[in-house]
C-alpha positions as CSV (number, residue, x, y, z in Angstrom):
1,M,7.8,4.4,22.9
2,T,11.1,6.7,22.3
3,A,12.8,4.4,25.3
4,L,11.8,1.4,24.1
5,L,13.0,2.2,20.6
6,S,16.4,3.3,22.0
7,A,16.7,0.3,24.4
8,W,16.3,-2.0,21.0
9,G,18.6,0.3,18.9
10,Q,21.2,-0.6,21.6
11,G,20.6,-4.3,20.9
12,D,17.7,-4.7,24.0
13,R,15.7,-7.8,22.4
14,A,13.1,-7.3,25.3
15,A,12.6,-3.9,24.4
16,L,11.4,-5.1,20.8
17,D,8.9,-7.6,22.6
18,A,7.6,-4.6,24.7
19,L,7.1,-2.2,21.5
20,L,5.4,-4.7,19.3
21,P,1.9,-4.3,21.5
22,K,2.3,-0.4,21.1
23,V,2.9,-0.9,17.1
24,Y,1.2,-3.6,16.4
25,E,-2.2,-2.0,15.1
26,E,-0.1,0.0,12.2
27,L,2.0,-2.7,11.3
28,H,-0.9,-4.5,10.5
29,A,-2.4,-1.6,8.4
30,Q,0.9,-1.1,6.6
31,A,1.1,-5.0,6.0
32,A,-2.4,-4.9,4.8
33,R,-1.5,-2.4,2.5
34,A,1.7,-3.7,1.3
35,L,-0.5,-6.8,0.0
36,R,-3.5,-5.0,-1.2
37,G,-2.3,-5.4,-4.6
38,Q,-1.4,-9.0,-4.4
39,P,-3.9,-11.5,-7.3
40,P,-7.0,-13.0,-5.8
41,G,-6.1,-16.5,-4.2
42,H,-2.8,-14.8,-2.4
43,T,-2.4,-17.1,0.7
44,L,0.0,-14.2,2.6
45,Q,-2.2,-12.7,5.3
46,A,-1.4,-9.1,6.9
47,T,-1.2,-11.0,9.8
48,A,1.2,-13.7,9.2
49,L,3.3,-10.5,7.2
50,V,3.2,-8.5,10.5
51,H,4.5,-11.9,12.6
52,E,6.8,-12.4,10.1
53,T,8.3,-8.9,9.9
54,Y,8.7,-9.3,13.8
55,V,10.8,-12.5,13.7
56,R,12.9,-10.9,11.4
57,L,13.1,-7.7,13.2
58,S,13.9,-9.7,16.5
59,G,16.9,-11.2,14.4
60,Q,18.1,-7.7,14.0
61,P,18.6,-6.1,17.3
62,G,18.9,-2.3,16.9
63,A,17.8,-2.1,13.2
64,G,14.9,0.1,13.8
65,G,16.4,2.1,16.9
66,Q,16.7,5.3,15.9
67,S,13.5,6.7,15.8
68,R,9.7,6.3,15.2
69,Q,9.8,6.9,11.2
70,H,13.2,5.1,11.4
71,F,11.3,2.0,12.7
72,F,8.6,1.6,10.6
73,A,10.7,2.5,7.8
74,V,12.8,-0.8,8.6
75,A,9.5,-2.6,9.0
76,A,9.1,-1.5,5.4
77,M,11.9,-3.0,4.0
78,V,11.5,-5.9,5.9
79,M,7.9,-6.7,4.7
80,R,9.6,-6.3,1.3
81,S,11.6,-8.5,1.6
82,V,9.0,-11.1,3.2
83,L,7.0,-10.5,-0.1
84,V,9.5,-11.3,-2.1
85,D,10.6,-14.3,-0.3
86,Y,7.2,-15.4,-0.2
87,A,6.8,-15.1,-4.1
88,R,10.1,-16.8,-4.8
89,A,8.8,-19.7,-2.6
90,R,5.0,-19.6,-4.5
91,Q,7.0,-19.8,-7.7
92,R,9.7,-22.6,-6.9
93,A,6.5,-24.5,-5.8
94,K,4.9,-24.2,-9.0
95,R,8.2,-25.3,-10.9
96,G,8.6,-22.4,-12.8
97,G,4.8,-21.6,-13.2
98,E,3.2,-17.8,-13.5
99,R,4.5,-15.4,-11.2
100,E,2.7,-13.9,-8.5
101,R,1.7,-10.4,-10.1
102,V,1.3,-6.9,-8.2
103,T,0.1,-3.2,-8.9
104,L,1.4,-0.2,-8.8
105,D,-1.5,1.5,-8.6
106,G,-3.5,0.9,-5.0
107,S,-4.7,4.1,-3.9
108,F,-1.3,6.3,-4.1
109,D,-2.8,9.1,-6.7
110,I,-1.8,7.5,-9.6
111,A,-4.3,9.0,-12.7
112,T,-4.3,5.8,-14.4
113,P,-4.0,2.4,-13.4
114,E,-1.0,0.4,-13.9
115,P,-0.8,-3.0,-15.0
116,A,-0.3,-5.9,-13.1
117,V,3.7,-6.4,-11.9
118,D,5.4,-9.2,-11.3
119,V,6.8,-8.9,-7.5
120,L,10.0,-10.0,-8.4
121,D,10.8,-8.3,-11.0
122,L,9.6,-5.1,-9.3
123,D,12.1,-6.3,-6.4
124,E,14.7,-6.4,-9.5
125,A,14.2,-3.2,-10.7
126,L,13.9,-1.5,-7.1
127,T,17.4,-2.9,-6.5
128,R,18.9,-1.1,-9.7
129,L,16.9,1.9,-9.0
130,A,18.7,1.6,-5.5
131,A,21.7,1.3,-7.1
132,R,21.2,4.5,-9.1
133,D,19.2,6.9,-6.5
134,S,18.5,5.3,-3.2
135,I,16.4,8.5,-2.4
136,K,13.6,7.1,-4.9
137,A,13.8,3.7,-3.7
138,R,13.0,4.4,-0.3
139,V,10.4,6.6,-1.6
140,V,8.7,4.0,-3.5
141,E,8.9,1.3,-0.5
142,L,7.6,3.6,1.7
143,R,4.9,4.6,-0.4
144,Y,4.4,1.0,-2.2
145,F,5.2,-1.4,0.7
146,V,4.3,0.3,3.7
147,G,1.4,2.5,2.0
148,L,2.5,5.7,3.4
149,N,1.2,9.1,2.0
150,I,3.2,12.1,1.0
151,E,3.3,13.9,3.8
152,E,4.3,10.6,6.4
153,T,7.1,9.5,3.5
154,A,8.5,13.2,3.8
155,K,8.9,12.7,7.5
156,A,9.9,9.5,7.5
157,L,12.9,10.5,5.1
158,E,13.4,13.9,6.9
159,V,13.0,15.7,3.5
160,S,10.2,18.3,2.2
161,E,6.8,17.1,0.7
162,A,7.7,18.6,-2.7
163,T,10.8,16.9,-2.7
164,V,9.0,13.3,-1.9
165,S,6.6,14.1,-4.7
166,R,9.1,14.6,-7.3
167,H,11.1,11.5,-6.3
168,W,7.7,9.9,-6.5
169,T,6.8,10.7,-10.3
170,A,10.4,10.3,-11.2
171,A,10.5,6.6,-9.7
172,R,7.3,5.7,-10.6
173,L,7.9,6.3,-14.7
174,W,11.7,5.0,-14.4
175,L,9.9,1.8,-12.8
176,R,7.3,1.7,-15.9
177,R,10.0,2.2,-17.9
178,E,11.7,-0.8,-16.8
179,L,8.8,-3.2,-16.0
180,T,7.6,-2.6,-19.5
181,T,10.6,-3.2,-21.3
182,A,12.1,-6.4,-18.7
């Protein structure tokens, strides 16, 4: 896998084609976690999310070729982008109708469930958070969109678990404030 990531990192698209079967199950599980907070009737399925992620990754040679953790972090950003584009398309289709709602609770160690959040509002809030503190935004992407736990997020970001816990708590509080005043 390391050799394939390295080859893809150097722009070899065939390496990504060879890599996909090796990471498909894990990408599918990440996609399922990312879709878990979607409302009933949501038509995007995990398989479609993985396939769209692959299509977008294949258009960015070398985007995730540094390490396994980096690859899955890039995949998380792409999945977020796909979900946001999907929500925007659904909103356009409804001509300004109700936006898609997602929750920030899931199974992410949150003591009390949070109300549903508009995926477009969440994307805008994450963009603002990234401008203020990019590491907190990355923690949210990896925890929320990929479904990584604290330990996996720490490995992906190459920081301590305590640092991830602090960032996760602070980011959730900041996002809750931003999303309830929006």
